[in-house]
N, C-alpha and C positions, 0 to 999 in steps of 0.2 A: 549550363547543367540542366538536365531534365529531358523529356521527350515531348514532341509536339502532340497535342490532344485536339488540335483544330487550328484554323487559320489564326496566326499571330498569338497563339497561346501555348505555353509550355507548362508541363507539371513534372515535379520530381518523382522518381521511382523510390518507394519507401518499403521497409521490411519489418515484419513481425517475427515472433519467436519460431513459428513453423516454417519460416523461409530460410533459416540459417542452421548451421551446425558448427561445433567446435572441433578443432583438429588436435588429435592426440599429440603429446610433446615428444621430444627427442630423448628426454629422461622422464622417469616416473618417480613419485614419492609416496612413501607409505601414508595413506590417509589419516592415520592416527597422529601424524607429525605435522599436519598443516595447521595454521592459525587462521580461523575464521572470524575472529573478533573484529569490531570496528569501533572507531572513536567518534563520539557524539558530544562535542563540548568537552566537559571535564570527565565524562563517563566512558569507560571502556566496556563495551557491551559484548557479551560472549556469543549471543545468538543474533546474527545480522538480519533477522527476518521479523519485521515488526507486524503486529496485528492491527488491522485498520479500524478506524473509529466508526464502526457500524453497530447498530443496536442488536443485530442478530449474531454478532461475534463477541463484543466485549462488554462485560459488566464488571462490577467490583471483584467478584470471585475469579472470573477469568483473568483479570489483570493481575491478580495476586499469584495465581497458578503460573501464568506466563513469566512473571518476574522471578519466581523461585526456580524456574527452569533456565534462567539466565537471559531472558528476552525482555521485550517491552511491548505492552498492549496499550493502545490509545483509547481513552474513554471519550465518547462524543457528549459534550456538555449541553447539547441541544436536543438530545434524544429522550427516550422514555425514562432513563435513569435520573433525569433532573426534572421531569415533568410530573412524575408520580412517586409518592413515598415508597410504595411497594409495586413495582412494575410487573410482578409475576403474573397477575390475572390478565394484564394487557398483552403480555408476550404470548400467553395461551390463546387469546382471541385471534392474534395475528397468525399464529401457527395453524389454528383450526378453520380459518376462513377458506372459502372456495377460491379458485382462481379469479372468478368474476367479482368477488367481494373484496379481494385483498387491497387493491389500490384505494378504493373508496374508504375502506375501514381505516387504513393508516392515515388517510387525510383527516378523518375525524378524530383519531387518537392523538394526532400531533397538533391539534388546535388547543390542547390543554396548555396553559401558560407554564413557562420554565420558572421554577422556584430558585431564586438565588441562594437560599439557605441550603438547598440540596446540592448546588454546585460545590460549595465548600464541604459539605458533609461527605460526598462521594470521594473527593480528594483525601480527606482525612481517613476514610475507611480503607482506601488503597494503602496509604502510608502506614496504617496500623498492621498491615500484612508484612511490613519490612521490605518493601520492594520500591523500585523507581516508579513514580507516578507520571504519566503522560496524558494530556487532556487536549481536546481540540474545540475550536469554535469557528464560525464563519467571520469574515472581516468586520461585518457590521457590529458584532458583539465581542470582538477580540479585546478592545480596550477595557471594557467592563469586566468580562469574565477572566481575562488574563490577570488582572489585579486581584480578583477574589481567589483565583486558583493558586496564584504565587503566594499569597498571604496564608492560605490554607496548607501550603507545603508541597505543592506540585513541583516536579523536577524538570519537566519539559512541557512546552506549550506549542501546539500545532494551530496555524491559521490556514484554514482549508476552504477553497471554493472550486467550482467547476473549472475555471480558468483564472489564474492570479497573474497580475502584472504590476509593475512598480508605478504605473501611471493609469490608475482607474478614474474615469471621468463620470461625474454624476451631478446634476443640479437638483435632484430629488432627495438625496440624503447625504450626510457627511461621509466622506470616504476615509479609509484607514490610511494614515501616514505610516507605511511599513518601516521606513528608516527610523522615524521617531519611536515607533512602538518597540522595535528591536533594541534600540538604545536604552529605553525605559525599563524593559524587562531584565531582571537579574538572573533569569534561567534561560537555557538554550531555546531558541525559537526556530521552528520548522515552518516554511512557507510552501503552499501548494495550491493548485497544481499547474504545471507548465510543461511544454513540449518543444520549445524552440530555443536556439542558441541565443539569440538576441534578448528575448524575454528573460531567460535564465540569467544572462550576464547582468542585466539591469537589476534583477531581484537580488543577486548576490551583493551588489554595490550598496544595498540597503542594510546589510549586516546580519542576515540570519545564519544560523549554524548549519542548516541543511535545507534542501529544496526537494520537493516531491515532484516526480515526473510521471505524467499519465493523464490523458483526457479521454475518458470513455472506455477503457479496456476492461473494466471490472465485470465479473460474472452477472451482477445484478444491475449494471448500469445500462441505460438506454440512450445516453447522450448522443452517441454516433448515429442512431436511427432517428431520434427526435430533432436534433440540431444539425446533423451532417458534419459535426466537428470531430477531429481526432487525428493523431499521427500514430502509426504502429509503434509499438513499444521498443523494438530494436533500434530504429532510426531515431526515435525521441531520445532514448538513453544515450546513444552515441553523440548526438548533437549537444545535449545538455552536459554531458561529461567533458566534451571539448570546451565548453564555456567555463566549466570548473577549472580545468587545467590552465586555460588562458588567464583566468582571474587570479589563480595562485601564482603563476609566473609574474604577473604584474604587481601583486600586492603582498605576497608572502602569506596570505591568509587562506586556509583550506575550508571550503564549504562543501559539505558532503552531498552527494546525489543519491536520492532514494527512489528507485523505480517502484511505482505504486499501481498495482492492478495487472490483470491479464495473465497471471501466473497461477496455475492450479497444480502443476507437476513439478517434481524436482528438476527435470530438464529445463523447464522455462526459467526457473530461478538461477540455475547455473549460467544460462545464456545471458540473463540480465547482468550478472556480475562481470562476465567476460566482455560485455558491451561497455562497461565503464561504471556500473553502479557500485556504491560503497555499502549499501544495504538495500533491502527490498521490503515493501509493505504489501501484505496480502489479506484477503478477507475470506473468500469462499472455502479455501482449504481449511482454515481455522473454524469456520462456521460448522464444519462436520465433526468437531471435537464434542465429546460428552460434556465438557465443561462450558461450552458455548451456550448463551441464553436463548438462542433462536429456535430451539427444539427441532433441529434439522432443516430450518428455513433460513434464508439469507435475503436481505433486501438493501437497496441502495439508499444513501442519505437523501437523495432527491425524490425517492419514491412518493413520500407524502406531500409533495409540493402542491399547493392549492390550485394553481392554474395550469402548470405545465410539468407534470411528473417526468423525471428523466431517470427513472429507475423502476424496477419491478421486484416482486417477490419470487425467488426461485427455491425449489426444494433441492437441497444438497444431501439430506440424509445424515445420520449419525453413524460414523464408521469406526470410531476408536477414541482413545484418550488423547489429550493434547500432547502428552509425552510420546505417544506412538507416532503421532503426526510429525513431531519434531525429531525425535530420536530413534523411533522404532521400538520393538521389532515390528516390521511391516507385515500386516496380514492381507494386504491388497497387492495386486500385481500391476497396478496402473501408475505407479510413481507418486501417488498422493500422500504417502506416509514415509517416515524417516527422511524428511527434507534435509536436515543437517548431514545425514549420512550420505545423501546423494551429492551434496555440495562438496564435502570432504573427498569423496571418491573421485568426482570430476576434477578437482584441483590436483589430486594425486596423479591422475592419468594424463593431464596436460603439463605436469611437472612444475607447478606453481605452489610455493609454500605460504603465501599471504594473499589476501584479497587484492592488495595493490598489484602484486605480480599477476594474478589472475586476470586483472583487467587488460593485460597485454597479450592474452591468449589469441592465437590465429583463428579467424572465423572465415567460413566459407558460406556462399549462397547455395543452398541445397534443399529446394522445396520438396524433393522426394525422400528426404532423410527418414521421415517417419513411416512411410509406406513401402519403401524398398524392401523386398523379401518378406513382407509381413501379411501375405495373402491369407494364411490360416488364421492368424489373429483377427484380421479384418472380418472374415467370414463367420468366425465363431464368437466375435464380439468380446474377446478377452485381451489382456495386456494393452498394447498399443492400438488394438483394434476397437477399444471402447470409445463411444461418442464420435 
């Protein structure tokens, strides 16, 4: 499998969202009659679009707003929300910095120590809002923060790093035993990120509830440029979903696949589900909400890295409320609002009533799908001609 790229070396051809299209079905269904919910451990979640654990996207107020709309937002336990009692002034500084200042400023801001008391406090504040509380940490802090968050009332814990494997080797620090951690935690654990069949299969054998798929596709992520790592999200999702299905056949235990990053429009989200995702996680689309703490800016979790930043701050603007972005009514013509409406309509048009059925949608390779017949939109910079 693959193509020759030189003497004795082959490489696989892989695909991203812009390379494919979904084929309409032989029957169609009223979009109001499709079921878009997904199961995450004991929780049936109405909105299968999670808000990613980024400081420009999720704070306590955003998490509560998202929860009340039927979704889940993940709070970063290593960001400004747990380093500062009142992060408002810090967020103002990040938003007002020039392009040249932004990375250096975030590096300085994130040198402030994380306060464990704030880890518990933020969880409790979200729970007071009457919604599910999801929080995240890197593997090195997962044991400690997982216990604190669980005792404070968190419902879901995410262990997230640039690349996660079941066999991380280090002589410099103690590595997280993922299987032991998942067994110890009494709440659902999500592990990420990964992009390959074999790594996903090994991670599933450790016992998580879900796996995050995606290395470097996020709007504010520079991993692919800095490290040269990544697999386009269509191929990554299909491969990891195949691992999920094989694992389910072998064990009878279903581990959800959550495609993470690279989706800014409704069409991208629909394609992710058709490729096998049970849910998706996005950041930049939600960073544009009035409720988001980033003031119209969005930055990656690795932006403040002291030695090798793998993210940047991008301006996304404030375009509408969180409710508009999820459910409409859309005031923009570019597919960035009413994401749930887009998903329901796509499912109806391919004739699939549930997400599980939608995962079997016929897919074609169609790199011209976004530009075919769209000359006027491209020239005028409207609709599908933007960006």
